[in-house]
N, C-alpha and C positions, 0 to 999 in steps of 0.2 A: 607402296608409299601411303595409300589411303588408309590401310589398316594401321600403319605406324602413327599417322596423324590422329586417328580416332583413339588409339590406345594411349597416346601421349596426352590427349585432352582429358580422357577419363582419369588417368593417373594424376594429372595436375589438379583436377577437381577433388579427388580423394585426398591428396596431400594438403590441399588448402583448408580442409576441414580438420581441426585439431583432433577430434576423436578418432578419425581415420589414420592420421599420421601416427598417433600413439599406438594404435592397434598394429600398424605395419611394422613398427620397430620393437614391440613388446615381445618378450620371449613367450613361447607357448606355455600355458599353465593348465594343469590337469583340472578337470571340473571338480569343484568343491561339493562335498555331500550336501544335499538339500535338507534344511532343518524344518521343523514342524511349522514355523511361521512363514516359511518362504511363499506359500500360495497366497497368503494374505498380503504380504509385501508386493508380490508380483501383480496382484489385482490393483493395489494402490499405484504402482508404477504405470499401469495401463491407464488408470484414471488421470494421472499426472500428464502423461503424453497427450491424452485427449483434451485435457483442460488447457494446455499450452499450445494446442494446435501444432504439435511438433512437426507433422508432415508438411503443413502449410509454411511453417517457418523455414524448413529445409528447401522447399520449392522456391520461396522468395529469395533465399540466399543463392541458390543455383541460378535463378533467372537474373540476378544482379551480377553474379560473378562471371557468367559465361561470356557476355560481350567483351569484357575486359580481357579475359583469358584468350579468346579467339583473336582479339586485336593484337595481343602480345605474340601469339603464334604467327600471325600474318606479318608482323614486323621482323621476326626472326626467320621466317620462311616466306619471302615475298611471292613465291609461286602459288601460294594458297589464294584462290580467288575469293571474292566476297560471297559468291554462291556456295563454295566449299566451306567457308567459315560458318555460314548459316546452317549448312548440313551438319557440320561438326557440333555446333551448339545444340541444334534440335535433337541430334542423336544422343548426346551426353545427357541432356535434360530428360529425354524419354527413358534412357537406361536408368538414370538415377530415380526417376519416378517408379519404375518397376522394382528397383533395389531397396528403396526406403522402407516399405512395409516389412521386408525380410530383416533388414537391419534393426528396425524398431523391435521386432519380435526377439531377435537375438540379444538386444540390449536390455530387455526387461530383466533378465537374470542378473546382469551386471549391477543394475540399479538396486534390485532386491537384495543382492548380497552386500552392497555398499552401505545402504542407508537403513536405519532402524525403522521399525513400524511407526514409531512416534514421529520421526523426521518425515517420513513419507506422508503420514496423515496430515501433518502441518503444511507440507508443500501442497498437497491436494486441496486442503481447506483454503489456503490462500489463493491458489490459482483458479479455484471454482468460485471464489467470492467476486463481487462486483469490481473491486479494485484489481484483483488478479486478471479478470476477464478484460478489463479496460487495457491493462498493460499488454496482454496477449494480442488484442486487436491492433495495438499501435506498433508492435514490433515489426511486422512485415513491411510497413511503410518506412520504418527507420532503416532497415537493411540497405536499400539502394542508396540512401543518403550517406550512410556510413561507408559504403563501398566507394562512392564518389569522393568522399573525403580522403580515403586511403589512396586513391589514384592521384589526387592532387598533392598529397604529402610524399608519395613514393619517390620522386626524384631526389628530394632532400635526404630521405632515408638511404637511398642507394649511394649517394655521394658520401654520406657519413660512413656507411659500411666500407666503401672503397678506401676512404682516407684511413680508417682504423686498420684495415688489412694492410695497406701500403706502409703504414707506420711500423708494422711488424715484419714485413718482408719486402724484398726488392721488387718494386713494380716498374715495368718499363714505362718510360715517358711516352705519352701520346703525342701526335703531331701538333695538337693545340696547346700542349703544355710546355713546348720547347722554351727553355730559358737560356739566355746567353750568359755564360760565366767566364 
């Protein structure tokens, strides 16, 4: 049970991050041949990741998401204690901390193959500038606020999704929806 809970938590974290969800469903692609400018673009990608504090941004996102995800797990599995929830959260955050450098290294080639040298140079120039650095410093503080906003808005989104699904298929009436006809 414990392994299942931890694996579920890790998968939920990965699927919550768009780049992981896309990678999970994308078909395997053969590695493209490396061109002469690849090394220069890869170096620019590394500078970009450093300039935007990519690892700190991911840490901030994980630290903001985990309490909400554990809370959802505890609602769906009430036998998970508060201590177990903290263990799950701490374990997932630690595993992601170990994983992110590997992920960033693997992602360098994707960025280098996607963006031109000029685009990467402009990205790096911006994010290394005072304005870019100011934005970078503010993003980790924005993440928990954005997550809290999502939590507040989620019930309306869930109700809207359910209404749209039920409009397309037969949904059983819940006990609170009983209408007299």
